[in-house]
TIBAFI-817799 format. One record per atom (N, C-alpha, C): x, y, z. Coordinates in steps of 0.2 Angstrom, whole numbers, padded with zeros to 4 digits, always signed. Atoms other than C-alpha are relative to their C-alpha. Example, Ala and Ser with C-alpha at 12.3 -4.5 7.8 and 13.67 -1.06 7.14 Angstrom:
# TIBAFI-817799
+0004-0006+0000+0062-0022+0039+0004+0006+0000-0004-0006-0001+0068-0005+0036-0004+0005+0003
//
This chain:
# TIBAFI-817799
-0004+0001-0007-0305-0129-0847-0007+0002+0002+0006-0001-0006-0320-0129-0834+0003+0002+0007-0003+0000-0011-0317-0126-0814-0004-0002+0003+0006+0000-0003-0324-0131-0802+0000+0003+0008-0001-0008-0006-0328-0121-0785+0002-0003+0008-0003-0001-0009-0321-0123-0768+0003+0002+0004-0001-0003-0004-0322-0113-0755+0008+0002+0005-0005-0001-0002-0307-0105-0747+0000-0001+0008-0002-0001-0007-0310-0110-0729-0004-0008-0001+0003+0006+0000-0318-0129-0734+0001-0004+0004-0003+0007-0004-0305-0138-0722-0002+0002+0006+0000+0000-0006-0313-0130-0709-0007-0004+0002+0006+0003+0000-0327-0140-0709+0001-0004+0004-0001+0006-0003-0330-0154-0698+0000-0006-0003-0002+0007+0006-0330-0166-0713+0005-0001-0001-0005+0001+0001-0315-0164-0718+0005-0001+0008-0004+0001-0002-0307-0166-0702-0001-0011+0003+0003+0011+0003-0317-0187-0703+0004+0000-0004-0003+0002+0005-0310-0186-0719+0007-0002+0000-0008-0001+0001-0290-0184-0717+0001+0001-0005-0002-0003+0006-0280-0177-0727+0000-0005-0007+0004+0005+0008-0281-0192-0739-0006+0001-0002+0008+0000+0002-0299-0191-0740+0000+0006-0003+0000-0008+0004-0298-0172-0744+0003+0002-0008-0001-0002+0008-0287-0175-0759-0003-0006-0005+0010+0004+0004-0302-0189-0764-0001+0004-0003+0004-0004-0001-0311-0178-0761-0002+0006-0008+0002-0004+0006-0306-0165-0773+0003-0004-0008-0001+0003+0008-0299-0177-0787-0006-0002-0002+0007+0001+0001-0318-0183-0787-0004+0005-0003+0004-0006+0001-0325-0165-0790+0006+0002-0007-0004-0003+0004-0310-0162-0803-0003-0008-0006+0002+0005+0005-0316-0179-0812-0007-0001-0002+0006-0001+0002-0333-0176-0812-0003+0003-0003+0002-0005+0003-0334-0160-0817+0002+0000-0009-0002+0000+0006-0325-0163-0832-0003-0005-0004+0005+0010+0006-0333-0182-0838-0008+0003+0001+0009-0002+0000-0350-0172-0835-0003-0004+0006+0005+0005-0001-0357-0182-0824-0004+0001+0006+0006-0003-0005-0367-0172-0810+0001-0003+0007-0002-0001-0003-0356-0177-0798+0001-0008+0004-0001+0007-0002-0357-0197-0799+0006+0000-0001-0007+0005+0003-0339-0207-0799+0000-0008-0001+0000+0008-0003-0340-0226-0803+0004-0003+0005-0003+0003-0005-0332-0236-0790+0006-0001-0001-0005+0002+0003-0319-0243-0800+0005+0007+0000-0003-0005+0002-0313-0226-0806+0001+0006+0007+0002-0007-0005-0316-0218-0789+0008-0003+0003-0008+0003-0004-0301-0230-0781+0005+0001-0003-0006-0004+0004-0289-0223-0795+0002+0003-0002-0004-0007+0004-0290-0207-0796+0007+0000+0002-0007-0002-0002-0277-0206-0786+0004-0007+0003-0006+0005-0001-0260-0215-0784+0003+0000+0007-0004+0001-0007-0257-0221-0765+0002-0004+0001-0005+0004-0002-0243-0229-0768+0005+0003+0007-0003-0004-0004-0236-0217-0755-0003-0002+0007+0003+0002-0004-0247-0220-0744+0001-0008+0003-0001+0008-0004-0244-0239-0743+0008-0002+0002-0007+0001-0003-0226-0236-0744+0002-0001+0008+0004-0004-0007-0231-0227-0726-0002-0008+0004+0002+0006-0006-0239-0242-0721+0006-0005+0001-0004+0004-0002-0226-0253-0723+0005-0001+0003-0006-0001-0002-0213-0244-0718-0003+0002+0012+0002-0002-0007-0222-0239-0701-0003-0006+0004+0005+0008-0002-0231-0260-0699+0001-0003-0001-0004+0006+0005-0220-0272-0699-0008-0007+0005+0006+0008+0000-0237-0287-0697-0005+0001-0005+0001+0003+0006-0248-0295-0707-0001+0003-0006+0000-0005+0005-0252-0282-0719+0009+0000-0005-0008+0001+0002-0230-0281-0723+0000-0006-0001-0002+0006+0003-0229-0297-0727-0001-0001-0006+0000-0002+0006-0234-0292-0745+0007-0001-0004-0006-0001+0003-0220-0295-0757-0002+0008-0002-0001-0007+0003-0226-0278-0766-0007+0006+0004+0005-0003+0000-0234-0261-0763-0008-0001-0004+0006+0001+0002-0247-0266-0774-0007-0001+0003+0003+0003-0005-0255-0277-0761-0002+0006+0002+0002-0006-0004-0258-0261-0751-0003+0004-0003+0001-0006+0004-0261-0249-0762-0009-0001+0001+0008+0001-0002-0280-0254-0763-0004-0001+0005+0005-0001-0003-0284-0258-0749+0001+0007+0005+0000-0008-0004-0279-0239-0742-0004+0003-0006+0004-0003+0005-0290-0234-0757-0005+0001+0002+0008+0002-0004-0305-0243-0750+0001+0004+0006+0001-0004-0004-0300-0235-0734-0002+0007+0002+0001-0005+0001-0300-0220-0738-0005+0002-0003+0006+0000+0003-0315-0219-0748-0004+0000+0003+0007+0004-0006-0324-0227-0734-0002+0006+0006-0001-0004-0004-0318-0212-0723-0004+0007-0002+0004-0003+0003-0328-0202-0736-0006-0001+0000+0007+0003-0001-0343-0211-0734-0002+0002+0010+0003-0001-0006-0342-0209-0716-0001+0006+0001+0002-0009-0001-0341-0190-0715-0004+0004-0003+0007-0003+0005-0354-0188-0730+0003+0006-0003-0004-0004+0005-0342-0181-0739-0003-0003-0009+0000+0005+0004-0347-0197-0750-0006-0003-0001+0005+0003-0003-0364-0205-0752+0001-0007-0006+0002+0008+0003-0366-0225-0760-0004+0002-0004+0004-0001+0007-0374-0223-0776+0000-0011-0005-0002+0006+0003-0377-0239-0786+0007+0000-0009-0004-0003+0006-0364-0242-0798+0010+0001+0004-0007-0006-0002-0350-0229-0785-0001+0004+0005+0001-0007-0005-0353-0215-0776-0003+0007-0004+0002-0007+0000-0360-0198-0777+0004+0003+0006-0004-0005-0005-0352-0182-0770-0006+0004+0005+0006-0006-0004-0363-0172-0758-0002+0004-0003+0003-0006+0001-0373-0161-0762+0004+0006-0005-0004-0001+0005-0363-0158-0780+0000+0006-0004+0003-0007+0004-0376-0146-0789-0002+0006+0003+0002-0005-0003-0378-0136-0776+0006+0004-0002-0009-0005+0005-0359-0129-0780+0002+0001-0005-0003+0000+0007-0354-0133-0796-0005-0001-0006+0003+0000+0005-0362-0132-0812-0002-0008-0001+0002+0005+0004-0374-0145-0821+0006-0003-0006-0005+0003+0007-0367-0157-0836-0003+0005-0007+0007-0006+0001-0384-0145-0843+0006+0006-0001-0004-0008+0001-0375-0129-0841+0006+0000-0002-0002+0000+0003-0361-0133-0845+0004-0001-0006+0003+0000+0008-0366-0140-0863-0002+0006-0001+0002-0005+0002-0375-0124-0865+0006+0005-0001-0007-0006+0000-0360-0113-0860+0003-0002-0007-0004+0000+0006-0350-0121-0873-0003+0000-0008+0004-0001+0007-0361-0124-0888-0001+0008+0000-0002-0008+0001-0362-0103-0884+0004+0004+0000-0006-0005+0002-0346-0098-0883+0002-0005-0009-0002+0003+0005-0345-0112-0900-0003+0005-0003+0004-0004+0007-0359-0101-0910+0005+0008+0000-0006-0008+0000-0348-0085-0904+0006+0000-0005-0007-0006+0003-0333-0087-0911-0002-0004-0007+0001+0001+0008-0339-0097-0926-0004+0008-0007+0002-0005+0004-0348-0078-0929+0004+0004+0000-0010-0004+0000-0330-0071-0925+0000-0002-0009-0004+0003+0007-0323-0082-0942-0005+0002-0005+0003-0004+0007-0339-0076-0953+0002+0007+0001+0000-0009+0003-0338-0059-0949+0009+0001-0001-0005-0003+0002-0319-0058-0951+0004-0005-0006-0001+0002+0005-0320-0071-0967-0001+0006-0005+0002-0003+0008-0330-0058-0976+0002+0006+0002-0001-0006-0001-0322-0042-0970+0008-0003-0003-0003+0001+0005-0305-0052-0979-0002+0001-0009+0003+0001+0006-0317-0054-0994-0001+0005-0004+0001-0006+0003-0322-0036-0995+0007+0005-0004-0005-0005+0001-0314-0024-1006+0001+0008+0001-0001-0009-0004-0318-0008-0997+0003+0000+0008-0006+0001-0004-0303-0004-0987+0001+0005+0001+0000-0007-0004-0307+0015-0982-0004-0002+0004+0004+0002-0005-0318+0009-0968+0003+0001+0007-0007+0001-0005-0302+0004-0958-0004-0005+0006+0002+0005-0005-0313-0011-0950+0003-0006-0003-0001+0006+0001-0308-0030-0952-0001-0005+0002+0004+0005-0003-0321-0037-0943+0005-0003+0005+0000+0000-0009-0310-0039-0927-0001+0006+0002+0003-0006-0004-0313-0022-0923-0006+0001+0001+0007+0000+0000-0331-0023-0928-0004-0001+0006+0005+0007-0003-0336-0038-0918+0002+0000+0008-0001+0001-0005-0338-0040-0899+0007-0002+0002-0007-0001-0002-0321-0040-0891-0002-0010+0005+0001+0006-0005-0319-0060-0883+0007+0000+0004-0009+0001-0005-0309-0058-0867+0001-0007+0001-0001+0005-0004-0299-0071-0859-0002-0003+0005+0005+0004-0006-0308-0083-0847+0001+0002+0008-0001-0002-0008-0307-0077-0829-0001-0008+0004+0000+0007-0002-0297-0091-0818-0003+0001+0006+0006+0001-0008-0308-0088-0803-0007-0001-0001+0006+0005+0003-0323-0098-0806-0005+0006+0007+0004-0006-0003-0331-0085-0792+0002+0009+0002-0001-0007+0003-0331-0067-0797+0000+0003+0007+0004-0004-0006-0332-0054-0781-0007+0000-0004+0008-0006+0001-0351-0047-0782+0003+0008+0000-0001-0008+0000-0353-0029-0787-0004+0001+0005+0004-0003-0007-0358-0017-0772-0006+0002-0003+0006-0004-0001-0374-0014-0769-0002+0008+0002+0000-0008+0000-0377+0005-0770-0007+0002+0006+0006-0006+0000-0391+0013-0758+0000+0005+0003+0001-0008-0001-0400+0029-0754+0001+0002+0004-0002+0000-0007-0398+0028-0736+0004-0002+0005-0003+0002-0005-0386+0026-0722+0000-0005+0000+0001+0004-0004-0387+0010-0712-0003+0004+0008+0001-0001-0007-0390+0020-0697-0006+0007-0001+0006-0007-0002-0402+0037-0699-0002+0002-0007+0001-0005+0006-0402+0042-0716+0004+0007-0003-0006-0008-0001-0388+0054-0723-0006+0005-0004+0001-0003+0001-0394+0070-0726+0000+0004-0007-0002-0001+0008-0396+0076-0747+0004+0005+0005-0007-0007+0002-0379+0088-0750-0004+0007+0000+0006-0006+0000-0392+0102-0751-0002+0002+0005+0002-0001-0008-0397+0102-0734+0002+0006+0000-0003-0006-0006-0398+0118-0725+0004+0001+0007-0002+0000-0008-0386+0123-0710-0004-0001+0004+0004+0001-0006-0392+0115-0695+0003+0002+0006-0002-0004-0006-0388+0128-0682+0000-0004+0008-0001+0004-0004-0390+0114-0668+0005-0002-0002-0007+0004-0002-0378+0104-0674+0007+0005+0001-0007-0006+0002-0366+0120-0680+0002+0000+0010-0002-0001-0009-0367+0125-0660+0003-0005+0005-0002+0004-0005-0365+0109-0652+0009+0000-0006-0008+0001+0003-0347+0106-0664+0004+0005+0000-0007-0005-0004-0340+0121-0660-0001+0003+0006-0001+0000-0005-0343+0122-0642+0005-0006+0002-0006+0001-0004-0334+0107-0640+0007+0000-0004-0005-0004+0001-0321+0113-0652+0006+0006+0004-0004-0008-0003-0318+0129-0644+0001-0003+0008-0003+0003-0010-0318+0118-0624+0005-0005-0004-0006+0003+0000-0305+0106-0631+0006+0003-0002-0004-0004+0003-0294+0121-0639+0002+0004+0009-0001-0003-0005-0298+0130-0623+0005-0005+0007-0003+0005-0004-0291+0114-0614+0009+0000-0001-0008-0002+0004-0273+0120-0623+0003-0008-0004+0000+0002+0008-0276+0106-0639-0001+0003-0005+0002-0003+0009-0274+0110-0655-0007+0000-0002+0006+0002+0000-0293+0115-0660-0002-0004-0008+0002+0002+0010-0299+0103-0673-0004+0001-0004+0004-0002+0007-0306+0103-0688-0006-0002+0001+0007+0002-0002-0327+0103-0688+0000-0004-0006-0002+0001+0007-0327+0090-0701-0007-0004-0001+0009+0002+0003-0345+0079-0709+0002-0007+0005+0002+0006-0006-0341+0065-0696-0003+0003+0005+0002-0002-0005-0344+0077-0682-0006+0003-0002+0006-0002+0002-0359+0084-0689-0005-0005+0001+0009+0007+0001-0368+0066-0692+0002-0001+0008+0001+0003-0006-0363+0063-0675-0005+0004+0005+0006-0002-0002-0371+0076-0669-0006+0002-0002+0004+0003+0003-0385+0073-0679-0005-0004+0002+0002+0003-0002-0387+0060-0673-0002-0001+0005+0002-0001-0004-0388+0061-0656-0005+0006+0003+0005-0004-0002-0400+0075-0658-0007-0005-0005+0007+0001+0004-0413+0067-0671+0000-0008+0003-0002+0008+0000-0407+0046-0668-0004-0001+0007-0001+0004-0008-0403+0046-0648-0005+0005+0004+0006-0004-0004-0418+0058-0643+0006+0006+0007-0006-0006-0006-0400+0072-0634-0004+0006-0002+0002-0008+0003-0410+0088-0635+0010+0003+0003-0007-0006+0003-0395+0102-0639+0003+0000+0008-0003-0002-0005-0394+0106-0620+0003-0005+0005-0003+0008-0004-0392+0087-0614+0008+0000-0004-0005+0000+0005-0377+0088-0629+0006+0005+0003-0003-0006-0002-0371+0104-0622+0003-0001+0007+0000+0001-0005-0371+0100-0604+0005-0006+0001-0003+0006+0001-0361+0084-0609+0007+0001-0001-0007-0004+0004-0346+0094-0618+0002+0003+0008-0002-0005-0007-0347+0105-0602+0005-0005+0004+0003+0005-0005-0347+0091-0591+0008-0004-0001-0005+0004+0001-0333+0079-0600+0006+0007-0002-0002-0006+0002-0323+0095-0606+0003+0004+0009-0002-0003-0006-0321+0099-0585+0003-0005+0003-0001+0007-0002-0317+0081-0580+0008-0001-0002-0005+0001+0002-0299+0079-0579+0002-0006-0004+0000+0006+0004-0301+0060-0586-0003+0002-0007+0004+0001+0006-0312+0062-0598+0003+0006-0005-0005-0007+0007-0304+0081-0608+0005-0005-0001-0007+0006+0003-0290+0066-0611-0005-0005-0007-0001+0002+0000-0302+0056-0618-0007+0001-0004+0004-0001+0004-0317+0063-0628+0003+0007-0004-0002-0007+0005-0309+0075-0643-0003+0000-0007+0002-0001+0009-0320+0073-0656-0007-0002+0004+0005-0001-0002-0339+0074-0657-0004-0009-0003+0003+0006-0001-0341+0056-0662-0001-0004+0004-0002+0003-0007-0332+0049-0645-0007+0003+0002+0005-0001-0007-0344+0060-0636-0005-0004-0002+0006+0006+0000-0358+0052-0644+0000-0007+0002-0001+0007+0000-0351+0034-0643+0000+0000+0010+0001-0001-0008-0349+0037-0622-0001+0005+0001+0006-0003-0001-0364+0048-0619-0003-0002+0009+0002+0000-0005-0370+0038-0607+0004-0002+0004-0004+0000-0007-0355+0033-0596+0003+0007+0003+0002-0008-0003-0353+0053-0597-0006+0000+0005+0004-0002-0003-0369+0052-0589+0001-0002+0007-0001+0006-0007-0366+0038-0576+0005+0005+0005-0007-0002-0003-0350+0045-0572-0001+0009+0005+0002-0005-0002-0358+0064-0568-0004-0001+0005+0004+0002-0006-0370+0056-0556+0003-0001+0006-0002+0004-0007-0357+0048-0546+0003+0006+0007-0002-0004-0005-0352+0059-0531+0009+0000-0001-0007+0003-0001-0333+0062-0529+0000-0002+0005-0003+0005-0006-0323+0053-0514+0001+0008+0005-0001-0006-0003-0325+0065-0501-0001+0007+0002+0005-0007+0002-0336+0081-0506-0006-0002-0003+0009+0000+0002-0354+0074-0512-0002+0009-0002+0003-0006+0006-0363+0086-0524-0003+0005+0003+0002-0003-0005-0374+0090-0511+0000+0006+0003-0001-0002-0006-0365+0097-0498+0002+0006-0003-0001-0004+0003-0363+0116-0501+0002+0006+0008-0001-0003-0006-0355+0129-0488-0003+0006+0001+0006-0008+0003-0364+0146-0481+0003+0004-0005-0001-0005+0006-0356+0156-0497-0002-0005-0007+0002+0001+0005-0363+0143-0508+0007-0003-0005-0005+0004+0003-0348+0136-0513+0001-0006+0004-0003+0006-0004-0341+0117-0510+0007+0001+0003-0005+0000-0004-0329+0117-0494+0007-0001-0002-0008+0000+0002-0309+0119-0498+0001-0001-0008+0001-0001+0008-0314+0122-0517+0000+0006-0003+0000-0007+0004-0310+0135-0529-0006+0002-0003+0009+0000+0003-0325+0143-0539+0001-0003-0005-0001+0006+0004-0318+0131-0554+0000-0006+0001+0004+0004-0003-0322+0116-0545-0005+0000+0001+0007-0001+0000-0336+0124-0540-0006-0003-0002+0002-0001+0006-0343+0126-0556+0001-0006-0002-0002+0009+0004-0337+0107-0562-0005-0004+0003+0000+0006-0003-0345+0100-0549-0012+0002+0001+0004-0004+0001-0360+0112-0550-0005-0003-0008+0004+0003+0005-0363+0106-0569-0002-0009+0000+0002+0006-0004-0363+0088-0560-0008+0000+0002+0009-0001-0005-0379+0091-0552-0004+0003-0006+0007-0002+0007-0386+0100-0569+0000-0008-0001-0001+0003+0003-0382+0085-0577-0003-0010+0004+0002+0009-0003-0387+0071-0564-0011+0003+0001+0010-0002+0000-0407+0083-0563-0001-0001-0008+0005+0001+0009-0408+0081-0584+0003-0007+0002+0002+0008-0002-0404+0061-0581-0007-0002+0001+0008+0002-0004-0421+0060-0570-0003+0002-0003+0006-0005+0002-0431+0071-0580-0003-0005-0006
//
């Protein structure tokens, strides 16, 4: 038994909209017929028009349209017309191509095995089966029963054919990550990475949340911010302090990967003056008017990030 390959999304192609449901049925039947008969996509005209029984479609034509065509005494007069109509739809859609004496399935050999390939595989399978039978016959004729072999256990196992004509491809492994290369497993501890992670974890806990676990994903995000994104350790620590002091961002930045993802938004938010305050405005005592020392420290951090963003 052989198989034909059909993608599971083939019907999304505009050509099949043009072919219609009957055209799709005839196209699939043509694939199977050509593959079984080893014609490399060629279908004789008479065969193509007889591949499917369009009697049901002819009956529908008779029942739906009571004029010229339905005056025929039997559906047999209508059926050939339906078959020719469907074949013509396949030609107009570009799924079949006119050929001498019949039709050729468009791009057949781009997706299906050729007759030469199928024949070679059949010959190879036949030779393997013959070799297996020869080994089994030799084992039965042998008088040595101590080896525990009977030809079947010593020979290679012939597995059942896989009914899926498109087996999944093996995943390829790469030596580096898609972003910035994973550090080797025995790499020394990065103190700058550890400091950034501990600072964020401590700040989240200080805000009343459960102290998060510093995972590999945290360390990777911190490392990428420092090595790939071009942030300095002071940049990262400043972003941590500001985000955990802001009422909105403290509930949204709860991990190092999130901090990395939202870093630029945090930087832009830190540069915006708060309504009714103004970062640059300070009282005679060095604090912002109408605020306590915690809020004043909060805006000092915003000013600090603003200055860092301009460097």
